[in-house]
N, C-alpha and C positions, 0 to 999 in steps of 0.2 A: 458324891463326893465333886467338886466345882472347884476349880481352877481358874482363877484370875488372871492374866498376865499384860501388860501391856509395858511397849517400846515407850522413850521419852528425846526426843529429837530436841540437846538444849545450846543456846549460843551464851557465852558469858564473854559477857563485850566488856569487864573489867581486869579480864586474864590476857597477862602478854607473856607468858612463856608455864611451861608445864607445871612449873612449882605456883603458882595462881592459882591454875586451874583444875588441881589435887585441890590442892588448898577449899575453893568455893565446893567443888564435888562432896569433901568431906562433909562439910560443914550443912550440905542439904543432905548426907544422905545418914548425917545422926539426925538431926534431926525429925527426919521424915521415921527410923526405925524406933527413935523413943517415944515414938509418938502413935502410933499404931502398926500393930500385929505384920509387916512386910519384907521377906528381904528385897533388898534392893544391891546394885551394883551398876560399878561400870560394862558397854557392852561392847560398845565400838570406839572408835574415832579416836584410840587411844594419846596417837603423838601428834595428835592438830589441838596446838592450844587453846581456841577461844571455842570449839564448838566439844559435844560430847553425847555419849547415847546412852541411857542409864537403864538396863533391865526391873520393871515389878515385880511382883508373885503374890500372893494371896490366893491362898486357899480356904475353901467353906463350906457349909450342904446345904446350902441355901444360895440360888441365884444372884436371887435381887439381891443379897446383901454385898457377895463379894462383887458385883458389880458397883453399888452404891459408894462401897469400900475406897473403890479404886476411884472411883470421881473428884470424893475427901481427900485422897490421897494426892491426888494429877493435882487441884486446887489449892494444897497445899503449898504443894510448893512450891506454884504459883504464885502467891500474897508471899513467899521470902522474899519475893526478887531478889535474888542471889545468881540465877540465871535467868531468860528466854525464854518460855518454853512453846518450840520453833512447827515441832509435829508430834503428835499422838499418839501408836494406836494401840488399841483396846483388845481383847479374846478372852471368850470367856471357852470351857474346856469341863464338859462333863468326862467325869467319869465314872 
């Protein structure tokens, strides 16, 4: 079993309040989880109005498939143009 984990740091330039931030994050999380079989959640910077950290997890049996799935998901989030991806960290864990 291979578990792929990604941590994304996002800048939300259109956010002027925590309500705006939650709205943008909800759109990103809903669209991503509807299109891909992925777990996604906000994991840090909860009280900062224009910055968010999202955690993603994908489980599979092939390392290449999990890695390419994470790459496609990250590209999808960037292509939404709802927030700027400032940094991303990927890690693959074998069990």
